[in-house]
N, C-alpha and C positions, 0 to 999 in steps of 0.2 A: 278169285277176286285175291289182290294183293293186301296184306296186313297193313292196318293203320302203322303209319310210320316207317314203310318202308317204301322202295321206288324200282321202277323198273331201269336196268344198269343201263341198256341202251338208249334213254331217252336223250335226245339231244337238248342243249339248252335253250334253242328257237322253238323247239316244239313246247318246252315247259312255258316259256314265255307266252307264246300263244295261246295255251289253254289257260294262262291265268287272266289273259286280255277278254277272252270270251266269258269266262267268269263275272269279270268286273263291271262290263259294259252296261248291263242292266241296271248297277246297284250304285252306279257314280254318273255325276254330272257330265255332259259332252264335254264342255272345256277340260275337265280332269282326266277324262278317257285319251280325249286327243294329245294332251301332255304325256301320258303312258306311252300312249302308240311311238310318238316321238322319239321318247327317250330308246324306250326298246328298240325300233327299228332303226333308228338313226346310228345310236351309240352303243346297245350292247350288241345285237345280233349281227352286227357286220364284223364283228371283233370274236364274239365267242359263239355264235349261232351254231357252228357245226361241230363243237366241244361236247363231248358226251358232260352229261350234270355231275355223274359221280367221280369224275376226272379233275373238276373245278377245284384250284386250288391257289394259293397266295402268288404262285408265279404267273398264274395265268393271270389274275385281277390287277398284279403291279405292272403286266403288259398291256392292260387294257388302259389303265391310267395314264401310260407313258404315251401311247398309241393317240389318245383323246387330247392329250396336251398340245401333242405334235400336230393336232388337226387344229390346235387351237380353240377347244373350248374352254369358257371358264371355269375355275376350279367348283364353283357353286354348281354348275351344270352337270360337271362330271360325279358330285355328290349327289346330286338328286338322282341320278342313273344307278349309282351303287346303293342308295336307300331303297330304290326300286326293285332292284336285283335280290338285297337282303330280304324284302317284303316277300319278294316270290318264293324265294329258299326255305322261308319260314312255312308257307303255306302249302309248299309240297314236301314240308317234313323230310329234307336233307340230312341223312345220318353220317355219310362218311368222312366229316371232319367238323371243325368246329367253325361253321361258316358264321355267326356272330363274331368272334374274334376275326378272322379273317378279313371281313368287309369293315370292321372298325379300323384294323391296320390300313386299309385302303384310304380311308378318310385321313388319316394321318399322314400317309404319304403325299395326298394331292396340297393338303397345307402345307406342309413341311416344305416339298420342294418347289413349289409354285411362288411361295413368298421369300424365298432366299435370292439376293443376288450377290454375286460376286463382289468382294469389295475390292477396293482400287490397287490395293499392293497384293491381292492374290490374282486380280487378272493379269497384273505385271509380272508375275511370277511364272503364270503358264505361258505368258508371250516368250520369256526368256527361255523356258525350258523347251517349248515347241520350236523355235528358232534356233535352237541347237540341234535339236532331233533333226529336224530339216529332211522330212521324208513327205509322202504327198499325205498321208494321214495329218500329220503335225499341220502342215500347210492349210491342208482344208478346217481344220479346226481353227485356226487362227483367221481363217477367211471367215467361219461363221462369228467369231468374236468380235471380227472388224467390221462385219458389214451386218448382223443378225439374219443373215438366211437360214432358213430350216434346214434340219436334218435331213430330212427326203430330199431337199433340193439341192443340197451337197453331194448325196449320192447318186443324182441323176446328172450331174454336171460331166458335160465331155470338153475335151479340149478344143473341139469346134465352137464352142461357145465363150472360149477365153482370147479374147481380141488385144493382144498384148500392143500392138500397132497402136491402137487408141486409146488403150488404157481404161478400157471397160470389159466387164464380163455378163453373160444373159441368162436369165434363170426360165429354161424352156420345158423344165420336164420335173417329176418329181418320183421317189420310189417309197414304197411300203410293202408290208407283207401282209397278204390278207387271206380269208380263208377259201380253198379252193373248191368253188361250187359243184364242180365236175368229179369231186372225191369219188372214190370207189377203193375197192381194197388193191393194196401193192401201190397207189399213188400216194403223193404227200397231201397231208389235209391243210396245208396253206401253200402260196405261191408269192414270187414276187410280183408286184403290179407296177407298171412304168408307165406313166401318164403325163398328160399335160398338168400343170398347177392346178388348184379346185376353182380359180377365178381370173378374170382377165386382167386384173392389175397385180396379180401375183406373176403373171408374164412381164417381166421387166429387165431392164439394162442397169447395171449399178457400177460404179468406178472402182478398180481394183486399188486397193491400198498402195501407196507409193513403196512402203518396207517390202512388200511381197513380190514387186515386178521382175526384180532380179532373179530369186528364187525361183520363182514361175518359170523365168526363160531357161532356167539349167535343165527341170524337169519336164520338158516340153515332149510330148509322145502325138501320134498320127490323129488326126481330127476326129477320127471314129471311135477313139478309146477313151473309156471314162476316165476322169480325172484322178479319181482314189485309187483305181488298180491298174491305171495304165493298158489296161485291154477293152476289150468289145464288151466284156461283161463287167455288170455292177456289182459293187457291193451292197447291203443293206443297214438301215439306220441301228440294228441291234447291234452290228458288228463296230459301226464309228462310236456306239454309246460305251462299247467296251473297252474302247482305245481311250476316249476320254477319262472313264473309271480310273485306270490305270496311270493315265496322267494325273489325275489328282494326288494318287497314293505317292507317287514319285516327287510331286511337290508338296506332300505333307499335308495336305489339305483336307477340309470336311468333305462330307459328302453333297453334292450337286447334280441337280438333272442336266442332261445335255442344253435342255431348253432354258436355262439359266444365261447360258451366253447372249441368247436373244434378248431375253427378258434385261438383263444387264444393258446390253448395247443401246437399246431403246430408251430405257430409263437414264442412262448417263448423256445420252445426246440431249435429250429433253432438260436434264437438269443443269446441262451445260449452256441452255439457250437456244438450241438448233430448232427452227421454226417445225411444228408437228407435223405441218404438210410434208415436209421433205423427208422425216421421220418415215411416217406413213407411207411415202412413196419407195424408200429404198426396203421396207419390210414388206411390201407388196398388199396392203391392205386397202381396202375400197373405199374406207371413208377413215378421217382422222379421230373419229369418234372411237372407233374401234381399237386404235392406238392407244386412246387414252384409258378406254376402258380395261385394256388387258395387260397394260406395261406400265402404267404410272401410280405410283406407288409411293407415299410419303417414306423416305429415308430416314434415319435419325439425324444426318446432318440437315434436312429440313426441318424437322422438329423443333431440333435446338436451334435453328434461326427464328421459328416462329415465337417459340416461348421467350426468347431475347428481345424480341422488338420492340416492346414497350417496357 
């Protein structure tokens, strides 16, 4: 029998979560249990399930937050998942790190990153720098800035999807890193997963920004090549995120999450009077309500306008 406060070093996160669910089922309401199941099976286990509990650290949880934001879960939902995970870790008396501090750090990460939108001068600075850099990663990030496409969709973009003759590009696939369900000794624990977008509305055609057309013509590669790499092998969101962080440093800007580009695009369009239906279509949302809920937050400019109206 294990001593109180210690745990099996080989215990996987999914096992720990499932054990906790079994213990809770008879104690809580069905609706609460269903909510816990949803958070664990849809948010926590797909990202962390195969990870040894004793190896969980801030890096894993930060990546979880980024992945969930990329999948466009609301920050409140992400925080709910983190609260459940913290409760489970407490219950299992995990002692290899300060998990209270670790998860609190992730709460702050969620709110700090999700609430920040690039200011106009910051966005202009990034655009100027990327146009000078003029490689495919720079052009790809500019495409995200100007159209709001997701980081995984950028990674999945091929030259066959870019139609310079008609001035549109198509979103047909997305790339993410997931746990390898067939993992065994000697094989990688994670794998790149290329799939069609998560909903029918996410498969869409978007106009190419005028200022990018000539740049794209110069970089043209064979149809079966991925846009970012110029080869038949794709890159992954983590690499694009690293490029973005480097760009922020070069521009002497504060820390932003890559998703801020999408968030900023949507907010700027709506503030400028573009119809929500149009913005929602470009973003690939299934309804305008999703667009409003996820991306429309009052800016300081809007707040100032309100308080000076009367």
